[in-house]
C-alpha positions as CSV (number, residue, x, y, z in Angstrom):
1,M,-1.1,-19.2,-22.7
2,S,-3.8,-21.5,-21.4
3,A,-5.7,-20.8,-18.1
4,L,-4.1,-22.5,-15.1
5,L,-6.7,-21.1,-12.7
6,E,-10.2,-19.9,-13.5
7,I,-12.6,-18.4,-10.9
8,S,-16.2,-17.7,-11.9
9,D,-18.8,-16.0,-9.9
10,L,-17.2,-16.9,-6.6
11,A,-19.3,-16.2,-3.5
12,L,-18.1,-16.7,0.0
13,A,-19.3,-15.9,3.5
14,Y,-18.1,-16.0,7.1
15,G,-21.2,-17.1,8.9
16,D,-24.0,-14.7,7.9
17,V,-21.6,-12.1,6.6
18,Q,-21.0,-12.4,2.9
19,V,-17.4,-11.3,1.9
20,L,-17.2,-12.2,-1.8
21,F,-19.9,-11.3,-4.3
22,G,-19.4,-13.1,-7.7
23,V,-15.6,-12.7,-8.1
24,S,-14.3,-13.9,-11.5
25,L,-10.7,-13.9,-12.6
26,E,-8.2,-15.9,-14.5
27,V,-4.5,-16.7,-14.1
28,R,-2.8,-18.1,-17.2
29,E,0.2,-20.5,-17.1
30,G,3.4,-18.6,-16.6
31,E,1.9,-15.3,-15.5
32,I,2.3,-13.1,-12.5
33,V,-1.2,-11.7,-11.7
34,T,-1.8,-9.4,-8.8
35,L,-4.9,-8.8,-6.7
36,L,-5.1,-5.2,-5.5
37,G,-7.4,-3.4,-3.1
38,S,-7.7,-2.0,0.4
39,N,-7.9,-3.9,3.6
40,G,-11.0,-6.0,3.9
41,A,-11.7,-6.0,0.2
42,G,-11.7,-9.8,0.0
43,K,-8.2,-10.4,-1.4
44,T,-7.1,-12.8,1.3
45,T,-10.4,-14.5,1.3
46,T,-10.1,-15.2,-2.4
47,L,-6.7,-16.9,-1.8
48,R,-8.1,-18.9,1.1
49,A,-10.9,-20.1,-1.1
50,I,-8.5,-21.2,-3.9
51,S,-6.3,-23.1,-1.4
52,G,-9.3,-24.8,0.2
53,L,-9.1,-23.1,3.6
54,R,-12.6,-21.5,3.1
55,P,-15.5,-23.2,1.4
56,A,-17.2,-21.4,-1.4
57,R,-20.9,-20.5,-1.1
58,G,-21.4,-20.2,-4.9
59,G,-19.6,-20.1,-8.2
60,D,-16.6,-22.3,-9.2
61,I,-12.8,-22.5,-8.9
62,K,-11.1,-24.5,-11.7
63,Y,-7.5,-25.5,-11.8
64,R,-6.3,-26.9,-15.2
65,G,-10.0,-27.3,-16.1
66,Q,-10.9,-29.3,-13.0
67,S,-13.3,-27.9,-10.4
68,L,-11.7,-27.7,-7.0
69,L,-15.0,-27.3,-5.0
70,D,-15.0,-30.9,-3.8
71,V,-11.2,-31.2,-3.5
72,P,-9.8,-30.8,0.1
73,A,-7.0,-28.4,0.8
74,S,-4.4,-31.3,1.2
75,K,-5.2,-32.6,-2.3
76,R,-5.0,-29.1,-3.7
77,A,-1.5,-28.9,-2.5
78,E,-0.7,-32.2,-4.2
79,L,-2.1,-30.7,-7.5
80,G,0.5,-27.9,-7.2
81,I,-1.2,-25.0,-5.3
82,A,0.7,-23.4,-2.5
83,L,-0.1,-20.4,-0.3
84,V,2.3,-18.2,1.6
85,P,-0.1,-16.6,4.1
86,E,-0.2,-13.1,5.4
87,G,1.9,-12.9,8.6
88,R,4.0,-15.9,7.5
89,E,2.6,-18.3,10.1
90,L,5.8,-20.1,10.7
91,W,6.3,-22.5,13.6
92,P,8.4,-20.2,15.8
93,Q,9.8,-22.9,18.1
94,L,11.1,-25.0,15.2
95,T,14.3,-24.3,13.3
96,V,14.4,-22.9,9.8
97,R,15.3,-26.3,8.4
98,E,12.4,-28.0,10.3
99,N,10.0,-25.4,9.0
100,L,11.2,-26.1,5.5
101,E,11.0,-29.9,5.9
102,L,7.3,-29.6,7.1
103,G,6.5,-27.9,3.8
104,A,7.3,-31.1,1.9
105,Y,4.0,-32.8,2.9
106,T,3.1,-34.3,-0.4
107,K,4.4,-37.8,-1.2
108,G,6.4,-36.7,-4.2
109,A,7.9,-33.7,-2.5
110,R,8.9,-35.8,0.5
111,A,10.9,-38.0,-1.7
112,R,12.8,-35.0,-3.1
113,S,13.0,-33.1,0.2
114,A,16.8,-33.0,0.5
115,A,17.3,-31.8,-3.1
116,N,14.5,-29.2,-2.7
117,I,16.1,-27.8,0.5
118,E,19.4,-27.4,-1.3
119,R,17.5,-25.5,-4.1
120,I,15.9,-23.2,-1.6
121,Y,19.2,-22.6,0.1
122,G,20.5,-21.6,-3.3
123,L,17.7,-19.1,-3.7
124,F,18.0,-17.9,-0.1
125,P,21.6,-18.2,1.1
126,R,20.6,-16.5,4.4
127,L,18.4,-19.5,5.2
128,R,21.4,-21.8,4.9
129,E,23.2,-19.6,7.4
130,R,20.2,-19.6,9.7
131,Q,19.1,-23.3,9.2
132,A,19.6,-24.3,12.9
133,Q,18.1,-21.1,14.3
134,Y,14.5,-21.0,15.6
135,A,12.2,-19.4,13.1
136,G,10.7,-17.1,15.7
137,S,14.1,-15.4,16.2
138,L,14.6,-14.4,12.6
139,S,14.2,-10.9,11.2
140,G,11.0,-10.1,9.3
141,G,12.7,-10.4,6.0
142,E,14.3,-13.8,6.9
143,Q,10.9,-15.0,8.2
144,Q,9.3,-14.1,4.8
145,M,12.1,-16.0,3.0
146,C,11.5,-19.0,5.2
147,A,7.7,-18.9,4.6
148,I,8.3,-18.7,0.8
149,G,10.8,-21.5,1.1
150,R,8.4,-23.7,3.0
151,A,5.8,-23.2,0.3
152,M,8.3,-24.0,-2.4
153,M,9.0,-27.4,-0.7
154,S,5.7,-28.7,-2.0
155,E,6.9,-28.0,-5.6
156,P,4.0,-25.7,-6.5
157,K,2.9,-24.8,-10.0
158,L,0.8,-22.0,-8.7
159,L,2.4,-20.0,-5.8
160,M,0.0,-17.6,-4.0
161,L,1.7,-14.8,-2.0
162,D,-0.4,-12.8,0.5
163,E,1.1,-9.5,1.3
164,P,4.8,-10.6,1.1
165,S,6.1,-7.1,1.7
166,L,4.0,-6.4,4.8
167,G,6.0,-5.0,7.7
168,L,9.3,-5.1,5.8
169,A,11.8,-2.2,5.7
170,P,11.9,-0.4,2.3
171,I,15.2,-2.0,1.2
172,L,13.8,-5.4,2.0
173,V,10.6,-4.7,0.0
174,D,12.8,-4.3,-3.1
175,Q,14.5,-7.6,-2.3
176,M,11.2,-9.4,-1.8
177,F,9.9,-8.4,-5.2
178,A,13.2,-9.4,-6.7
179,I,12.7,-12.8,-5.1
180,V,9.2,-13.1,-6.7
181,R,10.7,-12.3,-10.0
182,T,13.4,-15.0,-9.5
183,L,10.7,-17.6,-8.6
184,H,8.7,-16.7,-11.6
185,G,11.8,-17.1,-13.7
186,T,12.0,-20.8,-12.6
187,G,8.6,-21.4,-14.3
188,I,6.2,-20.9,-11.4
189,T,2.9,-19.1,-12.0
190,V,2.3,-16.4,-9.3
191,L,-0.9,-14.9,-7.9
192,L,0.1,-12.0,-5.7
193,V,-1.9,-10.1,-3.2
194,E,-0.2,-6.8,-2.4
195,Q,-1.0,-3.4,-1.0
196,N,2.1,-1.9,-2.5
197,L,0.3,-1.3,-5.9
198,Q,3.3,0.3,-7.6
199,K,5.7,-2.5,-6.9
200,A,3.1,-5.2,-7.6
201,L,2.2,-3.8,-11.0
202,E,5.9,-3.4,-11.9
203,I,6.4,-7.2,-11.8
204,A,2.9,-8.4,-12.7
205,Q,1.6,-8.8,-16.3
206,R,-2.0,-8.2,-15.3
207,G,-4.1,-7.2,-12.3
208,Y,-7.5,-7.2,-10.7
209,V,-8.8,-4.5,-8.3
210,I,-11.2,-5.9,-5.7
211,E,-13.4,-3.6,-3.7
212,T,-15.9,-4.8,-1.1
213,G,-15.8,-8.4,-2.5
214,R,-16.3,-7.5,-6.1
215,V,-13.9,-7.1,-9.1
216,K,-14.1,-3.4,-10.0
217,L,-11.3,-3.1,-12.5
218,Q,-9.0,-5.4,-14.4
219,G,-6.4,-5.0,-17.1
220,S,-2.8,-5.1,-18.0
221,S,-0.4,-3.6,-15.5
222,S,0.3,-0.7,-17.7
223,E,-3.4,0.0,-18.2
224,L,-4.0,-0.1,-14.4
225,L,-1.0,2.1,-13.6
226,A,-2.3,4.7,-16.2
227,D,-5.9,4.6,-14.9
228,P,-6.7,8.0,-13.2
229,A,-9.0,6.3,-10.7
230,I,-6.3,3.9,-9.6
231,R,-3.7,6.6,-9.4
232,Q,-5.9,8.7,-7.2
233,A,-7.2,6.0,-5.0
234,Y,-4.1,3.9,-4.4
235,L,-1.1,6.1,-5.4
236,G,-2.3,9.4,-4.2
237,L,-1.5,11.1,-7.6
């Protein structure tokens, strides 16, 4: 598999506070790759840098061999990069359908908006039932479906999910990871940030462990699950 995304020596700061220190990772076409680590490790910052929401201070981000450093966030979306942010960040006073429609902001996606909405309703029948309801009145699981659906409206090749199981009841966590599997099965490459290490490594092919802005460990999911340091630090085993 060829590399869809390559990050090399990525450095990033918020003002004078450096958050990422030379992060390097790769996501190959058709993979699910997970970024693991505790709160404040730099996982969300890495996704924001890829999507263009935070400027890099050093290093490079390449998508299909092209550097993204001078490419604005809107153009990155047109290239096929979509982020489902932590906390969903829906427009609460707009309906489910309006939130979905606003996800189709690239020219090509707008032309296929109606067909894409139908495809998303096929993936998430609950959203069809709730399409006229305000997004702010949805349950946590429904809001997450809506946030993922909104990202899917831009027809991404690389879908980045930031803590999709956060705040969900245990039964909904299982459903959320099943949804990620389904999306991956449609040919989408997934970069997943998730604190539920066990669940993330069950569906990912590979993972990177980030601690204090640095990649500390990387490997296949089975290797990481078997690593004594990982099991002790993140699984309490």
